[in-house]
C-alpha positions in Angstrom: -0.8 51.5 50.5 0.6 48.7 48.6 2.3 47.0 51.4 2.6 43.3 51.9 1.7 41.8 55.3 2.2 38.2 56.6 -0.3 36.8 58.9 0.9 33.7 61.0 -2.2 32.3 62.9 -3.4 28.9 63.3 -7.0 29.7 63.8 -8.7 29.8 60.3 -11.4 32.1 61.4 -8.9 34.7 62.8 -6.9 34.5 59.7 -9.7 35.2 57.5 -11.1 38.1 59.5 -7.6 39.6 59.7 -7.1 39.2 55.9 -10.5 40.9 55.2 -9.7 43.9 57.4 -6.2 44.4 55.9 -7.1 43.7 52.3 -9.9 46.5 52.7 -7.2 48.8 53.8 -5.4 48.2 50.4 -2.8 45.8 51.7 -1.7 42.7 50.1 -2.1 39.7 52.6 0.0 36.5 52.9 -1.2 33.7 55.2 0.5 30.9 57.1 -1.1 28.6 59.7 2.2 27.7 61.3 5.6 29.3 62.1 7.3 26.9 59.8 4.8 28.0 56.9 5.5 31.5 58.0 9.4 31.2 57.6 8.9 29.3 54.1 6.7 32.1 53.0 9.3 34.7 54.0 11.9 32.9 52.2 9.9 33.0 49.0 8.9 36.8 49.2 9.7 39.5 51.7 6.9 41.4 53.5 6.5 44.7 55.2 4.9 43.6 58.5 4.3 40.4 60.2 1.6 39.5 62.4 2.3 36.6 64.9 0.1 34.5 67.1 2.0 33.6 70.1 0.3 30.3 70.6 1.1 28.3 67.5 1.3 24.6 67.0 4.8 23.3 66.7 7.1 26.2 66.8 5.5 28.8 68.9 5.3 32.6 68.3 8.0 33.4 70.7 10.6 31.2 68.8 9.4 32.6 65.4 10.0 36.1 66.7 13.5 35.2 67.6 14.2 33.5 64.3 12.9 36.6 62.5 14.8 39.0 64.6 18.2 37.2 64.1 18.0 37.7 60.4 15.6 40.5 59.8 14.4 44.0 61.1 10.8 43.5 59.6 8.5 44.9 61.9 6.6 42.3 64.1 3.0 42.8 65.6 2.2 39.9 68.1 -1.3 38.7 68.9 -2.1 37.6 72.2 -5.3 36.3 74.2 -4.5 38.1 77.4 -2.9 41.5 78.1 -2.1 40.7 81.8 0.0 37.8 81.4 3.9 37.4 80.9 3.3 36.4 77.3 3.3 40.1 76.4 6.7 41.0 77.8 8.1 37.7 76.7 7.1 38.3 73.1 8.4 41.8 73.1 11.8 40.4 74.5 11.9 37.9 71.9 11.9 40.8 69.3 8.4 41.9 68.6 7.9 45.7 68.2 4.2 45.8 69.3 1.3 43.6 70.5 -2.4 43.5 70.3 -5.0 41.7 72.5 -7.5 39.3 70.7 -9.9 39.8 69.3 -8.2 42.6 67.1 -10.3 45.8 66.8 -10.0 46.6 63.0 -9.6 50.3 63.3 -6.8 50.0 66.0 -5.1 47.0 63.9 -5.1 49.4 61.0 -3.6 52.3 62.9 -0.9 50.1 64.5 0.2 48.8 61.1 0.2 52.2 59.7 2.4 53.4 62.6 4.9 50.2 61.9 5.0 51.1 58.4 5.9 54.8 59.1 8.4 53.8 61.5 9.9 51.5 59.0 10.9 54.3 56.6 13.5 55.6 59.3 12.8 59.2 58.3 14.2 61.1 61.2 15.0 64.8 61.7 17.5 66.6 64.1 21.2 66.4 64.5 23.2 64.8 61.7 25.4 62.7 63.9 24.4 62.9 67.7 27.4 61.4 69.8 26.9 60.1 73.4 30.3 58.7 74.7 31.0 56.0 72.2 27.5 55.9 70.8 27.2 57.5 67.5 23.7 58.0 65.9 23.5 58.5 62.1 19.6 59.4 61.7 20.0 59.9 57.9 21.7 56.7 57.3 19.7 54.8 59.7 22.7 53.3 61.5 24.3 53.3 64.9 27.9 52.7 65.9 29.3 51.9 69.2 33.0 52.3 69.7 33.2 52.6 65.9 31.7 49.4 65.0 28.0 49.4 63.6 25.4 47.6 65.7 22.3 46.2 64.4 19.0 47.7 65.8 15.5 46.9 64.9 13.4 49.8 63.5 11.6 50.5 66.7 15.0 50.4 68.7 16.5 52.9 66.1 13.5 55.2 66.3 13.6 55.0 70.0 17.3 55.9 70.2 16.8 58.8 67.8 13.9 60.4 69.9 16.2 60.1 72.9 19.3 61.4 71.0 17.1 64.3 69.6 16.4 65.5 73.2 19.9 65.1 74.9 19.5 65.2 78.7 15.8 65.8 78.7 13.4 63.5 80.5 11.1 61.8 78.2 8.0 60.1 79.9 6.8 56.7 78.7 3.7 58.3 77.6 5.7 60.8 75.4 7.6 57.9 73.9 4.7 55.8 73.2 3.3 58.8 71.2 6.5 59.6 69.5 7.8 56.4 68.7 4.7 53.9 68.3 3.0 57.1 66.8 -0.7 56.4 67.4 -1.7 58.2 70.5 -1.5 55.0 72.5 -2.6 55.3 76.1 -1.7 52.0 77.2 1.1 49.8 78.2 4.5 51.3 79.3 5.9 47.7 79.0 6.5 48.4 75.3 8.7 51.2 76.1 10.4 49.5 79.0 11.2 46.3 77.0 12.7 48.2 74.2 14.7 50.2 76.4 16.1 47.0 78.0 16.9 45.5 74.6 18.3 48.8 73.3 20.8 49.0 76.4 22.0 45.4 75.7 23.2 46.6 72.4 24.6 50.1 73.0 25.7 50.0 76.6 28.9 48.6 77.9 27.0 47.4 81.0 23.4 47.2 80.2 22.7 46.4 84.1 24.4 49.7 85.0 23.6 52.0 82.0 25.8 55.0 81.5 23.9 56.9 78.8 20.2 55.6 78.6 19.3 56.5 82.2 15.9 55.7 84.0 14.4 58.5 86.1 12.4 56.2 88.3 8.6 56.5 88.0 8.8 59.3 85.3 10.6 58.0 82.3 14.2 58.0 80.5 16.8 60.4 79.3 20.0 60.0 77.3 23.2 61.3 79.0 26.6 62.1 77.3 
């Protein structure tokens, strides 16, 4: 596949096991044992995906996600020890695209990274320029404008908005969005969708707390209204 992946993990055994799995899949792997080392590595050479352990010494994984997201839309996969803690939501809110619970299952890890890489191509189909109020979506160009000004979205946020825009007024369940946007038939956590919807609203809605366009249908899912 020829993709370059950065693993930011302070546990040497976990770093090695992840490295072996990913190199076996044909990826080139960069290693960093701290957030600070990860930032230095990225300054020297860009990568296609970053794997981030949340519990790092010094700067933690949450702050690293925020730092990366402030200047880059590189896909971020966070690694956490517990799926039932607030860490998952906090990590996604910090800018991560997806998460996995340790220990990472090799086959699932590979599937998730493939999905992130596919999403990074931003290849979309559908209307050339869907318009919803002052929100304009340009799927072919990978851009979004609100009130004529371009806004910066992550690859996952862009894919999510495109999926909604391709189905105007149609209710899309969390399960469908997980399959379409995250792309690996993941039967898991609706928090992935909910957190990314919240982040998307802060960027495209005038009043994110009272959204006009990205509407929640309680208990069912979301839809995009004109």
